[in-house]
N, C-alpha and C positions, 0 to 999 in steps of 0.2 A: 700548568704549561712547562713541560721540561725544556730546559735550555742548555746549550753547550757554549763554552768560551774557547776560542782558538787564539792562541798568541804565537805569532811567527817572530822568531828571534834570530839574531846573528852577532855573536861575540858581545853580548851584553849580560853577563851573568848577575852583576850587582843590581843594575836597573831592574831587571827581571824579578829578582828576589824582593825588591821594594814593591813592585807591582802585586805580586802574589801575596805579600803580607797584607796589603790593602784589600784584596779579594777576600781574605779570611775574615775581615770585619764586616762584610756585606750582610745587610738584613735579608737578602735572597742570594743564597750561595749556588753557583753553577752545579748542575747535575753531572757534568763532566768538564774537565780542563784539559785541552790538548795543547802541549808545547811542541811546536814543530821547529826544530833547531837546525839551522844551516851552518852552524859555526865550524871553523877549521881547527878548533881545539877542544879540550874536554872540560873547561871550566864551568860551563853551564850544567852539563851532565853531573859534574861532582857536587855543584851547589845543591841540585835537586835531590841528590842522594842523601845528603845530610839534612834536608828539610822535607820531611814527608808531608806534603800538602794534600788533603783529602781530595778524592775524586780525579787525581791528576794522572794523565798518561804522557809519556815522553817519547818523541820520535826524532831521531837524529838522521837527517837526510843527506844524500850525496849530490853530486853535480847535476844529476838529472832532475832533481826536484828542488834545487837550491834557487833562491831569489823569491822576492815577496809574493808575486802572483802565483808562482809554482807551489810555494809552500802553503799558500792559502788554499788552493785547489786540493793539495794533498791532504790538508787537515779536514776539508769538507767531506772527503771520501772516507775518513776514519771516524766520523761522528756516529753516535748511536742511532739505530734505526728509528727509535721512538722520540727523538729530539725534535722539538717543534720550532725552536729559534736558535739560530747560530750568531753568537756575538763575537766580534773581532776587537782586539785592543792592541795599540802599539806597546812594545816592551818597555818603553821608558815613560809611561803613564802611571799615575797614582789616583785611585778612585776615592770619592766621597762615599760614606757608608750606605747611601740609599741609591747608588748608581743603577744596579740591575732592577731593583724594585721599580724605579721611575721608567725604566726601559720597557719592562713587561707591562706596566700600567698603561703605557701608550698604545700597546697592541690590544689591550682590553678596551680602550676608549675608541681606537680606530682599527677594527678587525680587518679592514681591507688593506691595511698598510703593507707594502712590499719592502719596507725598510725603515728603521728608526735609528737616528744618530743621537749621541750623547753631546755634552756641551763642555768645551775646554774653558775653564774658569780663571786661569792664572796668566793669560796672555794680553789682556786688555783692561784698562781702568775706565769703567763706565760711571756716568752720573745720570740721575734723573733729571730731565730737562723741564723747565718751567712750561706752562701751558701756552700754546701758540708760539713756541720758540723758533726762532729764525737762526739756523746754524751759521757760524762764520766759515770762511773759506778753508780754514785749517781744522774743521770739525766735521764729524760724521754723525748724523742724527737718523734714528730710526725708532719707530714705535714708542715715542716719549722718552727715549734715552739718547745721550750723547757722548762722544769720547773724541780724543785728539786723532786726527786723521794722519796717516803715514805720509811722509814728504813725497813719495812717489804718486800717491793718489792726489794730493794738492796740486802737483805739477800737471797731472792728467786733467784735473778740473780746469786749470788755467788754459789748457790747450784744447779744450772741448772733447777730451778723450776718456772721460769718466764712464763708469758702467751706467747703463740706462735700464737696468733690471733690479729687482730687490735681491738681497743676499741669498745665496743658494741657488740662483738661476743664472743660466749662461747667455750673455747677450750674443747677437748675431756675429760680432767681431771678437767673441770670447773675452779673456781678461776681465772677468766679472769679479764681484765681491763674494768671497766664500762665506760658508756658514759661520766663520769666525766674526763676521760683522753683524751677527744677531745679538741683541742685547740680553743680559742675565735677568730677564723678566720673569722667569719661572713658567712661561707660556710654552706652548707646542706650536711650531711653525711648519707649514707645508713647504717643502723644497723640491729641487729636482736633482740635487747632488749632495752626497754625504762625504765626510772625511773617513777614509777606510780604517783609520786607527782608533775610531770611536764609533763604530757602526755595528748594526745587527740586521738580520734578514730572517724571514721565515724559511726553514730548510727547503720548502717545496720550490722556492725560487731557483735553486741550483739544479733542478731537473731540466731547466731550459737555458740558464745563464751560468757563465763562468767568467773568472777573472782572465783578462787577455794576456797571453804570453808574449805579446809585443813588448810589454814593459819588463825588460830584463833586469836582474839584479835589484837595485834599490827600488825600482818600480815607481818613479815619480809620476804622479797623475793617474795611476791605475784606478784609483778610487773614483775619480771624476769620470773616467771612461765607463766603468762598470755601472755607476748609479745613473748616469745620463742615459745609457742604453736602457736600464731598468725603468726609469721613470716614464718612458714612452708607452709602457704597459700598465701602469698603476701609480699610486701615490706614495711619496716618501715624506718622512716628518723628522724634525729635530725637537727633542724635548729639553729645553734649557734648564730643567730641574734635575736632569740626570748629569751631574757634575763630576768632573775629574780634572786633575793637573797634567799638563804635558811638560816634561822636564827633558828638553831636547839633549840627548846624549850623543857626543861627536863620534863615538866608536861605531864602526860599521857603516859609515857614511862614505860615499863616493868622493874622489878629489874634486876640487872646484871647477877644474876644466871639464870634466865629465858631467858635473852637475849643470854647468851653463849650457852644454849641448843638449842635455836632457830637457831643460827648461823650454827650449825653443822647439826641438823636434817632437818631444812628447806632447807639448802643448799644441802644435799643429795638428798632431794625430787626433787629439780629443776635440779640437774645434771642427775638423772636417768630418769626424764621425757624427757630431751633432748637427752641423750644417754642411752637407756635402756640396751644395752650390750656393755659397754666400754671394750677396749683392757685391757690386764693384765698391760701394761705400764700406761694406763689412770688410772686404779684402784690404782696402786702403788703411782702415783703422787698425786691423790686426797687425799689419806690417809696420805701421807707424808707432804703435805701442811697443812692439818688439825692439825697434830701433831705439826708441826713447829710453827703454829700461836698460838697454846695452850701454848706451851713453852714460846713463846714471851710474852704472857700475865702473866704467872707466873713470868717471869723476870720483867715485869713492876711493880709487887707488891713489888719489892725491889728498882727499879731504879726511880720510879715516886712518886709524892706526893699523888696520888690517889691510895693508896696501897690497900684499902679494896675493892674498886670497881674492880681493876684489878684481885685481887686474886678470888674474888666471880665470876667474868666472866669466868676465867680460870677453876674453878671448874665446872661451867655450861657446858663449852665446853667439859670437861673430861666425865661428866655424859652422855652428849649427844652422844659423840663418842662411848663410851662402850654400850649404849642403842641400837646402830645399830646392835650389835651381836644378840640380842635377839628380837628386835621389830623395824624392818626397815619400814620407812613409804612407803606406796605403792601409786604410782600415777595412 
């Protein structure tokens, strides 16, 4: 089963080198690696020139193809005709040695799969829970595992606004729990959305599906949009044995105000693409959670050391929310 790896990058030469070094150690090595670089300098190009990674092709794109979704669509067009699986990785990830082996194994076990995601192992501390365990209010429990729940989710629980679906599925009011809430059990779970930076798809999928260019630049939630649309036609899976670390690099990220706007506007786009006519209860909950999380960020401007970032993001969320009154994104 020939497979391609596409890495879309922007101004991250060092993290990209660390990722490619981990790819070198894989038990299954990609038949081709396509680096699609939207950088506005030559540091990435220079790094690759001094590090001849096998099977690697480098593409420096201009404004017409710059931005995460555009770069992904560009890379898909450049893959080999006989490639069967296309894998995507964020440029600030580092793989465990069997990552690709486990991804390909999932396709062998579930040949009908339209997508398989990997598992980020360095972002949560899980514990095996005792039998018949009753989780506390500040804990999240799933499939025999438990971990500390984030303060935002604890607050949502208290207000009756917690997600009512399993991880990787979108509630009618959106704001669900991502695949990051699946435990490190080593199992394969069915989901309806994947994280784009740790995802893979059969190449035939792209004969009818593309990443939406609505998501400009940083492309927040483009992966949710793509996989939710795809899941309407077939099954997606996450293999928690396909592990990697995600080391969030700050370079190439949008400013906090733009990020805050994207959280709301892009989140609205994804929600209404999945549920074009949500119930009154669903609408109320979506807006209530948006307001709650915005107020939390305003509060963080007082309670945390990163006051400016929190306040700026909260302003962006506020502007994004009010903009929906006059200019709603259409899917």
